[in-house]
C-alpha positions as a Markdown table, in Angstrom:
| # | Residue | x | y | z |
|---|---|---|---|---|
| 1 | Met | -30.0 | 53.8 | 18.1 |
| 2 | Lys | -29.7 | 56.2 | 21.1 |
| 3 | Lys | -29.3 | 53.1 | 23.2 |
| 4 | Ser | -26.6 | 51.7 | 21.1 |
| 5 | Val | -24.6 | 55.1 | 21.4 |
| 6 | Leu | -24.9 | 55.3 | 25.0 |
| 7 | Phe | -24.0 | 51.6 | 25.3 |
| 8 | Leu | -20.8 | 52.2 | 23.5 |
| 9 | Ala | -19.9 | 55.3 | 25.5 |
| 10 | Thr | -20.4 | 53.6 | 28.6 |
| 11 | Ala | -18.3 | 50.6 | 27.7 |
| 12 | Ala | -15.5 | 53.3 | 26.6 |
| 13 | Leu | -15.8 | 54.9 | 30.0 |
| 14 | Phe | -15.3 | 51.6 | 31.8 |
| 15 | Ala | -12.3 | 50.6 | 29.9 |
| 16 | Ala | -10.7 | 53.9 | 30.5 |
| 17 | Cys | -11.2 | 53.8 | 34.3 |
| 18 | Thr | -10.7 | 50.0 | 34.7 |
| 19 | Asn | -7.7 | 49.3 | 32.5 |
| 20 | Asp | -6.4 | 46.5 | 34.5 |
| 21 | Ser | -9.7 | 44.6 | 34.7 |
| 22 | Val | -10.5 | 44.8 | 30.9 |
| 23 | Arg | -6.6 | 43.2 | 30.3 |
| 24 | Glu | -7.6 | 40.3 | 32.6 |
| 25 | Asn | -10.7 | 39.8 | 30.7 |
| 26 | Ile | -9.1 | 39.6 | 27.6 |
| 27 | Ala | -6.6 | 37.4 | 28.8 |
| 28 | Asp | -9.3 | 34.9 | 30.0 |
| 29 | Asp | -10.5 | 35.1 | 26.4 |
| 30 | Gln | -7.1 | 34.1 | 24.9 |
| 31 | Val | -6.2 | 31.1 | 27.3 |
| 32 | Glu | -3.6 | 28.8 | 25.6 |
| 33 | Ile | -4.7 | 25.4 | 24.5 |
| 34 | Gly | -2.3 | 23.1 | 26.3 |
| 35 | Phe | -1.9 | 19.3 | 26.2 |
| 36 | Ser | -1.0 | 16.6 | 29.0 |
| 37 | Thr | -0.8 | 13.1 | 28.4 |
| 38 | Tyr | -0.8 | 9.6 | 29.8 |
| 39 | Ile | -0.3 | 6.1 | 28.2 |
| 40 | Gln | -1.9 | 2.7 | 28.9 |
| 41 | Lys | 0.7 | 0.1 | 29.6 |
| 42 | Pro | 0.3 | -3.4 | 27.9 |
| 43 | Val | -2.3 | -5.4 | 29.2 |
| 44 | Ala | -0.9 | -8.8 | 30.5 |
| 45 | Ser | -1.3 | -11.9 | 28.6 |
| 46 | Lys | -3.8 | -14.7 | 29.4 |
| 47 | Ala | -0.7 | -16.7 | 30.7 |
| 48 | Asp | -0.5 | -14.2 | 33.6 |
| 49 | Asn | -4.0 | -14.3 | 34.3 |
| 50 | Ser | -4.4 | -10.6 | 34.4 |
| 51 | Thr | -6.1 | -7.8 | 32.7 |
| 52 | Ala | -5.0 | -5.0 | 34.8 |
| 53 | Glu | -4.2 | -1.5 | 33.1 |
| 54 | Thr | -2.1 | 0.9 | 34.6 |
| 55 | Leu | -1.3 | 4.4 | 33.1 |
| 56 | Lys | 2.0 | 6.0 | 32.9 |
| 57 | Asn | 3.4 | 9.4 | 31.6 |
| 58 | Leu | 3.9 | 9.3 | 27.6 |
| 59 | Glu | 7.4 | 10.9 | 27.8 |
| 60 | Ala | 8.6 | 7.6 | 29.5 |
| 61 | Tyr | 8.1 | 6.3 | 25.7 |
| 62 | His | 8.2 | 9.4 | 23.2 |
| 63 | Gln | 9.3 | 12.9 | 23.3 |
| 64 | Asn | 6.8 | 14.1 | 20.8 |
| 65 | Phe | 3.2 | 13.5 | 19.4 |
| 66 | Val | 1.0 | 14.7 | 16.6 |
| 67 | Val | -2.4 | 16.5 | 17.0 |
| 68 | Asn | -5.2 | 17.3 | 14.9 |
| 69 | Gly | -8.0 | 19.3 | 16.5 |
| 70 | Phe | -11.3 | 21.0 | 15.5 |
| 71 | Lys | -13.8 | 23.4 | 16.9 |
| 72 | Thr | -17.6 | 24.0 | 16.3 |
| 73 | Val | -19.0 | 27.5 | 16.2 |
| 74 | Ala | -22.8 | 27.3 | 15.7 |
| 75 | Thr | -22.8 | 24.7 | 13.2 |
| 76 | Thr | -19.7 | 25.2 | 11.4 |
| 77 | Glu | -16.6 | 23.1 | 12.3 |
| 78 | Thr | -13.1 | 24.4 | 11.7 |
| 79 | Gln | -9.8 | 22.6 | 11.9 |
| 80 | Val | -7.8 | 24.3 | 14.6 |
| 81 | Phe | -4.4 | 21.7 | 14.4 |
| 82 | Ala | -3.4 | 20.2 | 11.5 |
| 83 | Asn | -0.7 | 17.5 | 12.2 |
| 84 | Gln | 0.5 | 19.9 | 14.8 |
| 85 | Leu | 3.7 | 18.5 | 16.4 |
| 86 | Val | 4.0 | 18.7 | 20.1 |
| 87 | Thr | 7.1 | 18.0 | 22.1 |
| 88 | Tyr | 8.3 | 17.3 | 25.7 |
| 89 | Ala | 10.7 | 19.9 | 27.0 |
| 90 | Asp | 11.4 | 21.4 | 30.4 |
| 91 | Ser | 9.2 | 18.7 | 32.1 |
| 92 | Lys | 6.1 | 19.8 | 29.8 |
| 93 | Trp | 4.3 | 19.4 | 26.7 |
| 94 | Gly | 4.4 | 22.5 | 24.4 |
| 95 | Tyr | 4.0 | 23.5 | 20.7 |
| 96 | Ser | 4.5 | 26.3 | 18.4 |
| 97 | Pro | 2.8 | 28.6 | 17.1 |
| 98 | Val | 0.4 | 28.7 | 20.0 |
| 99 | Ser | -3.4 | 28.4 | 19.5 |
| 100 | Tyr | -6.2 | 30.1 | 22.1 |
| 101 | Trp | -9.6 | 28.8 | 22.9 |
| 102 | Asp | -12.4 | 30.3 | 21.5 |
| 103 | Lys | -15.0 | 31.0 | 23.9 |
| 104 | Ser | -17.8 | 31.2 | 21.3 |
| 105 | Ala | -17.1 | 27.7 | 20.1 |
| 106 | Ser | -19.6 | 25.1 | 21.5 |
| 107 | Lys | -17.0 | 22.2 | 21.4 |
| 108 | Tyr | -13.6 | 21.1 | 20.6 |
| 109 | Ser | -12.4 | 17.8 | 19.1 |
| 110 | Phe | -8.8 | 16.5 | 19.5 |
| 111 | Tyr | -7.1 | 13.5 | 17.8 |
| 112 | Ala | -3.5 | 12.4 | 18.7 |
| 113 | Ala | -1.0 | 9.8 | 17.4 |
| 114 | Ala | 2.7 | 9.0 | 18.9 |
| 115 | Pro | 5.1 | 9.4 | 17.9 |
| 116 | Gln | 5.2 | 12.3 | 15.4 |
| 117 | Thr | 6.2 | 10.4 | 12.1 |
| 118 | Ala | 5.7 | 10.8 | 8.4 |
| 119 | Thr | 4.1 | 7.5 | 8.3 |
| 120 | Trp | 0.8 | 8.9 | 10.1 |
| 121 | Thr | -2.0 | 9.9 | 7.9 |
| 122 | Phe | -5.0 | 11.8 | 9.4 |
| 123 | Ala | -8.2 | 11.4 | 7.5 |
| 124 | Asn | -11.4 | 13.2 | 7.9 |
| 125 | Asp | -14.0 | 11.4 | 5.9 |
| 126 | Ala | -17.8 | 12.2 | 5.8 |
| 127 | Thr | -18.8 | 8.6 | 6.4 |
| 128 | Lys | -15.9 | 7.2 | 8.3 |
| 129 | Gly | -15.3 | 10.3 | 10.5 |
| 130 | Lys | -11.7 | 11.0 | 11.6 |
| 131 | Tyr | -9.1 | 8.7 | 12.0 |
| 132 | Tyr | -5.5 | 7.9 | 11.4 |
| 133 | Thr | -3.7 | 5.4 | 9.1 |
| 134 | Ile | -0.3 | 3.9 | 8.5 |
| 135 | Ser | 0.7 | 2.3 | 5.4 |
| 136 | Asn | 3.3 | -0.6 | 5.1 |
| 137 | Phe | 4.8 | -0.1 | 8.6 |
| 138 | Thr | 7.6 | -2.5 | 9.5 |
| 139 | Val | 8.9 | -3.6 | 12.7 |
| 140 | Thr | 12.6 | -4.8 | 13.1 |
| 141 | Gly | 12.0 | -7.2 | 16.2 |
| 142 | Thr | 15.0 | -5.7 | 18.2 |
| 143 | Ser | 14.8 | -6.9 | 21.7 |
| 144 | Leu | 14.2 | -5.0 | 25.0 |
| 145 | Ala | 16.0 | -7.4 | 27.2 |
| 146 | Leu | 19.0 | -5.6 | 27.7 |
| 147 | Ala | 17.4 | -2.5 | 28.4 |
| 148 | Thr | 17.6 | -1.3 | 32.0 |
| 149 | Arg | 14.4 | 1.0 | 31.6 |
| 150 | Glu | 11.9 | 2.2 | 29.0 |
| 151 | Thr | 13.6 | 5.2 | 27.7 |
| 152 | Pro | 12.3 | 8.2 | 25.7 |
| 153 | Asp | 14.5 | 6.9 | 22.8 |
| 154 | Ala | 12.1 | 4.4 | 21.4 |
| 155 | Ala | 14.4 | 3.4 | 18.5 |
| 156 | Ala | 17.1 | 2.3 | 21.3 |
| 157 | Val | 14.6 | 0.5 | 23.7 |
| 158 | Phe | 12.1 | -1.3 | 21.0 |
| 159 | Gly | 14.6 | -1.2 | 17.8 |
| 160 | Thr | 11.2 | 0.3 | 16.1 |
| 161 | Glu | 8.7 | 2.8 | 17.0 |
| 162 | Asp | 6.2 | 2.1 | 19.5 |
| 163 | Leu | 3.1 | 3.1 | 17.8 |
| 164 | Met | 0.3 | 4.7 | 19.8 |
| 165 | Ile | -3.1 | 6.5 | 19.4 |
| 166 | Ala | -5.0 | 8.8 | 22.0 |
| 167 | Thr | -8.4 | 8.2 | 22.6 |
| 168 | Asp | -10.4 | 10.4 | 20.9 |
| 169 | Ile | -11.7 | 13.5 | 22.6 |
| 170 | Asp | -14.9 | 14.3 | 20.8 |
| 171 | Asn | -16.9 | 16.8 | 23.1 |
| 172 | His | -14.2 | 18.7 | 24.8 |
| 173 | Thr | -15.6 | 22.0 | 27.0 |
| 174 | Ala | -14.4 | 24.9 | 25.0 |
| 175 | Phe | -12.7 | 27.8 | 26.9 |
| 176 | Thr | -10.6 | 26.0 | 29.7 |
| 177 | Thr | -7.6 | 26.7 | 31.6 |
| 178 | Glu | -6.8 | 23.1 | 32.2 |
| 179 | Ala | -4.8 | 21.1 | 29.7 |
| 180 | Val | -6.2 | 18.8 | 27.2 |
| 181 | Asn | -5.2 | 15.4 | 28.7 |
| 182 | Phe | -4.8 | 12.7 | 26.2 |
| 183 | Thr | -4.7 | 9.0 | 27.1 |
| 184 | Phe | -2.5 | 7.0 | 24.5 |
| 185 | Asn | -3.0 | 3.1 | 23.7 |
| 186 | His | -0.6 | 0.9 | 22.3 |
| 187 | Ile | -1.6 | -0.2 | 18.6 |
| 188 | Leu | 1.2 | -2.7 | 18.2 |
| 189 | Ser | 1.5 | -5.8 | 20.3 |
| 190 | Arg | 4.3 | -7.0 | 22.5 |
| 191 | Phe | 6.2 | -10.7 | 23.0 |
| 192 | Asn | 8.2 | -11.6 | 25.6 |
| 193 | Ile | 10.2 | -14.7 | 26.1 |
| 194 | Ala | 12.0 | -15.7 | 29.2 |
| 195 | Ile | 13.9 | -19.0 | 29.9 |
| 196 | Ser | 14.8 | -21.0 | 33.1 |
| 197 | Thr | 16.1 | -24.4 | 33.7 |
| 198 | Ser | 15.1 | -27.1 | 36.2 |
| 199 | Ile | 18.5 | -28.9 | 35.7 |
| 200 | Ser | 20.6 | -28.7 | 38.9 |
| 201 | Glu | 23.4 | -30.4 | 37.8 |
| 202 | Gly | 25.6 | -29.2 | 34.7 |
| 203 | Thr | 25.8 | -25.9 | 33.0 |
| 204 | Val | 22.8 | -25.0 | 30.6 |
| 205 | Thr | 23.9 | -22.6 | 27.8 |
| 206 | Leu | 21.3 | -21.0 | 25.3 |
| 207 | Lys | 23.0 | -20.9 | 22.0 |
| 208 | Ser | 20.0 | -19.9 | 19.6 |
| 209 | Leu | 16.3 | -19.0 | 20.2 |
| 210 | Thr | 14.4 | -17.8 | 17.2 |
| 211 | Val | 10.8 | -17.4 | 16.1 |
| 212 | Asn | 10.2 | -17.8 | 12.5 |
| 213 | Gly | 7.1 | -17.0 | 10.3 |
| 214 | Met | 5.5 | -14.2 | 12.0 |
| 215 | Asn | 4.5 | -11.1 | 10.0 |
| 216 | Asn | 6.5 | -7.9 | 10.6 |
| 217 | Lys | 4.9 | -5.3 | 8.1 |
| 218 | Gly | 1.4 | -4.5 | 7.9 |
| 219 | Ser | -1.1 | -1.4 | 7.5 |
| 220 | Phe | -3.1 | 0.1 | 9.8 |
| 221 | Asp | -6.6 | 1.7 | 9.6 |
| 222 | Glu | -8.1 | 3.0 | 12.9 |
| 223 | Ser | -11.7 | 3.0 | 11.1 |
| 224 | Leu | -11.7 | -0.6 | 10.4 |
| 225 | Ala | -12.8 | -1.2 | 14.1 |
| 226 | Ala | -13.4 | 0.5 | 17.2 |
| 227 | Ala | -10.8 | 0.5 | 19.8 |
| 228 | Ser | -11.2 | -2.0 | 22.5 |
| 229 | Thr | -9.5 | -2.6 | 25.9 |
| 230 | Ala | -9.9 | -6.2 | 25.3 |
| 231 | Gly | -7.6 | -5.6 | 22.2 |
| 232 | Ser | -7.9 | -7.1 | 18.7 |
| 233 | Thr | -6.2 | -7.4 | 15.3 |
| 234 | Ala | -8.9 | -6.1 | 13.3 |
| 235 | Arg | -7.4 | -2.7 | 12.4 |
| 236 | Trp | -4.0 | -4.2 | 11.0 |
| 237 | Asn | -4.1 | -5.5 | 7.3 |
| 238 | Asn | -2.0 | -6.2 | 4.5 |
| 239 | Leu | 0.3 | -8.5 | 6.7 |
| 240 | Ala | 3.5 | -9.9 | 5.2 |
| 241 | Val | 6.8 | -11.0 | 6.1 |
| 242 | Asp | 9.6 | -8.6 | 5.0 |
| 243 | Gly | 12.4 | -10.6 | 3.8 |
| 244 | Thr | 14.0 | -13.3 | 6.1 |
| 245 | Tyr | 12.6 | -11.5 | 9.3 |
| 246 | Ala | 12.8 | -13.7 | 12.5 |
| 247 | Ile | 12.7 | -12.9 | 16.1 |
| 248 | Thr | 15.9 | -13.7 | 17.6 |
| 249 | Ala | 17.0 | -13.9 | 21.3 |
| 250 | Val | 19.9 | -11.5 | 22.2 |
| 251 | Lys | 23.0 | -12.5 | 24.1 |
| 252 | Asp | 24.0 | -11.4 | 27.5 |
| 253 | Ala | 25.2 | -7.9 | 28.6 |
| 254 | Ser | 28.9 | -8.9 | 27.5 |
| 255 | Asn | 27.6 | -10.4 | 24.1 |
| 256 | Asn | 28.0 | -14.3 | 25.6 |
| 257 | Asp | 25.6 | -16.8 | 25.0 |
| 258 | Val | 23.0 | -16.7 | 27.9 |
| 259 | Val | 23.8 | -19.2 | 30.8 |
| 260 | Val | 20.4 | -20.4 | 31.9 |
| 261 | Asn | 19.6 | -20.6 | 35.6 |
| 262 | Ala | 16.9 | -21.5 | 37.9 |
| 263 | Asn | 15.4 | -17.9 | 37.8 |
| 264 | Lys | 13.3 | -16.7 | 34.6 |
| 265 | Gln | 15.3 | -14.2 | 32.5 |
| 266 | Phe | 14.0 | -12.6 | 29.5 |
| 267 | Val | 16.0 | -13.3 | 26.4 |
| 268 | Tyr | 13.6 | -11.3 | 24.3 |
| 269 | Gln | 11.1 | -8.4 | 24.7 |
| 270 | Gly | 10.1 | -6.9 | 21.6 |
| 271 | Leu | 7.2 | -5.4 | 19.6 |
| 272 | Val | 5.1 | -7.4 | 17.0 |
| 273 | Ile | 2.5 | -6.5 | 14.4 |
| 274 | Pro | -1.1 | -7.5 | 15.8 |
| 275 | Gln | -1.7 | -10.8 | 14.1 |
| 276 | Thr | -3.0 | -14.5 | 14.6 |
| 277 | Ala | -0.6 | -17.4 | 14.8 |
| 278 | Ala | -1.9 | -20.5 | 13.2 |
| 279 | Tyr | -1.8 | -23.9 | 15.1 |
| 280 | Glu | -0.3 | -27.0 | 13.3 |
| 281 | Ser | 1.5 | -30.1 | 14.4 |
| 282 | Ile | 5.3 | -30.4 | 13.9 |
| 283 | Asn | 8.0 | -32.4 | 14.6 |
| 284 | Leu | 10.5 | -31.5 | 17.2 |
| 285 | Asp | 13.3 | -32.0 | 14.7 |
| 286 | Gly | 11.6 | -29.6 | 12.2 |
| 287 | Thr | 11.0 | -31.9 | 9.5 |
| 288 | Ser | 7.5 | -31.4 | 9.0 |
| 289 | Gly | 7.7 | -28.4 | 6.6 |
| 290 | Glu | 6.3 | -25.4 | 9.0 |
| 291 | Thr | 4.0 | -22.9 | 7.5 |
| 292 | Ala | 2.8 | -21.3 | 10.6 |
| 293 | Pro | 5.1 | -19.4 | 13.0 |
| 294 | Tyr | 7.4 | -21.9 | 14.9 |
| 295 | Leu | 10.1 | -21.5 | 17.5 |
| 296 | Asn | 13.5 | -23.2 | 17.4 |
| 297 | Ile | 15.8 | -23.4 | 20.6 |
| 298 | Gln | 19.2 | -24.5 | 20.5 |
| 299 | Tyr | 21.0 | -25.2 | 23.9 |
| 300 | Thr | 24.0 | -27.3 | 25.2 |
| 301 | Ile | 24.0 | -29.0 | 28.8 |
| 302 | Lys | 27.5 | -29.5 | 30.1 |
| 303 | Thr | 28.1 | -31.7 | 32.7 |
| 304 | Gly | 31.8 | -32.2 | 32.7 |
| 305 | Glu | 35.0 | -30.9 | 30.8 |
| 306 | Ser | 34.6 | -33.3 | 28.0 |
| 307 | Asn | 31.0 | -33.8 | 28.2 |
| 308 | Glu | 28.9 | -31.3 | 26.6 |
| 309 | Gln | 25.8 | -32.3 | 24.6 |
| 310 | Ser | 24.0 | -30.1 | 22.1 |
| 311 | Tyr | 19.9 | -30.1 | 21.8 |
| 312 | Ser | 17.7 | -28.4 | 18.9 |
| 313 | Tyr | 13.9 | -28.6 | 19.1 |
| 314 | Tyr | 11.1 | -27.1 | 17.3 |
| 315 | Tyr | 7.7 | -26.2 | 18.3 |
| 316 | Asn | 4.6 | -24.3 | 16.7 |
| 317 | Leu | 4.6 | -21.3 | 18.5 |
| 318 | Ala | 0.6 | -21.2 | 18.9 |
| 319 | Gly | 0.7 | -24.6 | 20.5 |
| 320 | Leu | 3.2 | -23.5 | 23.1 |
| 321 | Phe | 0.5 | -21.1 | 24.2 |
| 322 | Gly | -2.3 | -23.9 | 24.2 |
| 323 | Ala | -4.0 | -22.8 | 21.0 |
| 324 | Thr | -5.6 | -25.3 | 18.7 |
| 325 | Ala | -6.6 | -25.2 | 15.1 |
| 326 | Glu | -10.1 | -23.9 | 16.0 |
| 327 | Thr | -8.6 | -21.2 | 18.5 |
| 328 | Pro | -5.3 | -19.7 | 17.1 |
| 329 | Leu | -3.0 | -17.5 | 19.1 |
| 330 | Ala | -3.9 | -13.9 | 18.8 |
| 331 | Phe | -1.2 | -11.0 | 19.4 |
| 332 | Asn | -3.6 | -8.2 | 20.1 |
| 333 | Glu | -3.2 | -4.4 | 20.2 |
| 334 | Gly | -2.0 | -3.2 | 23.5 |
| 335 | Trp | -1.6 | -6.8 | 24.8 |
| 336 | Gln | 1.6 | -8.7 | 25.5 |
| 337 | Asn | 2.1 | -12.6 | 25.3 |
| 338 | Asn | 4.5 | -13.9 | 27.8 |
| 339 | Leu | 6.2 | -17.4 | 26.9 |
| 340 | Tyr | 8.0 | -18.9 | 29.8 |
| 341 | Ile | 10.3 | -21.7 | 28.5 |
| 342 | Thr | 11.9 | -24.3 | 31.1 |
| 343 | Ile | 14.7 | -26.4 | 30.0 |
| 344 | Gly | 14.5 | -29.7 | 31.6 |
| 345 | Ala | 16.0 | -33.1 | 30.8 |
| 346 | Ala | 16.0 | -36.5 | 32.2 |
| 347 | Ala | 19.4 | -37.8 | 33.0 |
| 348 | Ile | 20.3 | -40.8 | 31.0 |
| 349 | Asn | 20.9 | -43.6 | 33.9 |
| 350 | Phe | 21.9 | -47.2 | 33.8 |
| 351 | Asp | 20.7 | -50.5 | 35.6 |
| 352 | Ala | 21.8 | -53.8 | 35.0 |
| 353 | Gln | 20.2 | -57.4 | 35.2 |
| 354 | Val | 21.8 | -60.8 | 34.4 |
| 355 | Tyr | 19.9 | -64.0 | 33.3 |
| 356 | Glu | 20.4 | -67.0 | 35.9 |
| 357 | Trp | 21.7 | -70.1 | 34.6 |
| 358 | Ala | 19.1 | -71.9 | 32.7 |
| 359 | Thr | 18.8 | -76.0 | 32.4 |
| 360 | Gln | 19.4 | -77.0 | 28.9 |
| 361 | Thr | 16.8 | -79.7 | 27.9 |
| 362 | Pro | 17.2 | -82.4 | 27.1 |
| 363 | Gly | 19.7 | -83.0 | 29.9 |
| 364 | Gly | 22.5 | -85.7 | 30.1 |
| 365 | Asn | 22.6 | -88.8 | 32.2 |
| 366 | Leu | 25.6 | -91.0 | 33.0 |
| 367 | Glu | 25.7 | -94.1 | 35.2 |
| 368 | Val | 28.9 | -95.4 | 36.2 |
| 369 | Gln | 28.7 | -99.1 | 37.4 |
C-alpha cells in the first residue's frame, strides 16, 4: 500500500515539473486516425494481351467513401466507425467527428466502399464475416467517349456510379501516425468500343451502333466469393434487363454522326454489370431471333454526291470476341473488354467477256455450176 502511495506522489511531482513533456505524451496517445487511398485501374482485356495493374488516386474518381472500422482490446471487438463518411477536400481526406487510436488495442480492422451511397449495406455476420452488399443496382450505360478525362464527378463521366470496394485491412497495427491506406478495386466491369475503317475512297459515317440484351441491373454480395485480381462475375446475382436498356454509341462532340477514319476512335466507353454473354449463331440481317447479347451496326458509305449506300449488320457480341458455346464472354469485375471494329468493304467492280461466233450445225452448202 505504501508503495502505491509513493508511486502516485512521484508521478504527480513529475507532472508538475515537466508539464510540457506530459502533454506531448498525451498527444501521442491521441493520434488521429487518418485515411489515404489508391485505386486499381481496370485490367486490360484479353484483346490487349495485358494483365498489368496500375494504381491511381481515388479522388480522380470519387470525392467520398464510407468506412466501417473495428478495434480489438484483449478479446473484445468494438466498432469504431459505422458507415463513416470520409470526404476529399483541401487536397486531403477527412471526416468528422475525429476518432483517435487506442494504444491498448491489439489490432484494428477497416472496411471501405466508394462512393458513399445509400445503396451500400454493411454486414457483420458470425459465419460470413464482414462484407458489403448492394441490392438491385442499375447502370445507365452512358458513354465516356466524349469525356476529356476521368473527373471526380462520376455521374458526369460514367453516367452511373463507378462502384468500388477497398481491400480489407484485417490486422492493422494500432497506434500509428500514418494514415490508413486503402486500395480500392472496381466491382463493376467496363466495356469500350472503338471504330475505324480500311476504306480509302469515300466517306464512312456511323449512323448507329447498339448492343442489346445485356443485363444492366443486379445485386452485389461481397461474401459470395473472395476478391480476385483475375476478376470474376461470382459476386453479382439477380441479374436482369431493366426496361429496354441498350448500350448506344454516342455522336461526336458537335452532336453529329461520327465520321469514321483510319484511326481508332472510341464511340462507347462505359460501365456494365459483371456478367457472362452467351454465344449463339445469328444472321447478319438479324432475322434469327437473337436471345443472347448482340450488336447492331448501321453506317453509310458515300462515294459521290448522289451515291450513298446504307448498311446494317447484326453480330453476336460474344462471337466478336472469339467466344464459343462452351466458353461464353465474361465481363469480370475490375476488367474491361475492348472491341475494335473495322469497317471494310469490297468495291463492286465490273469485267466483261463476249462469246466468239459459234458455227451453227448443221452447216449449209451451195454448189453453183
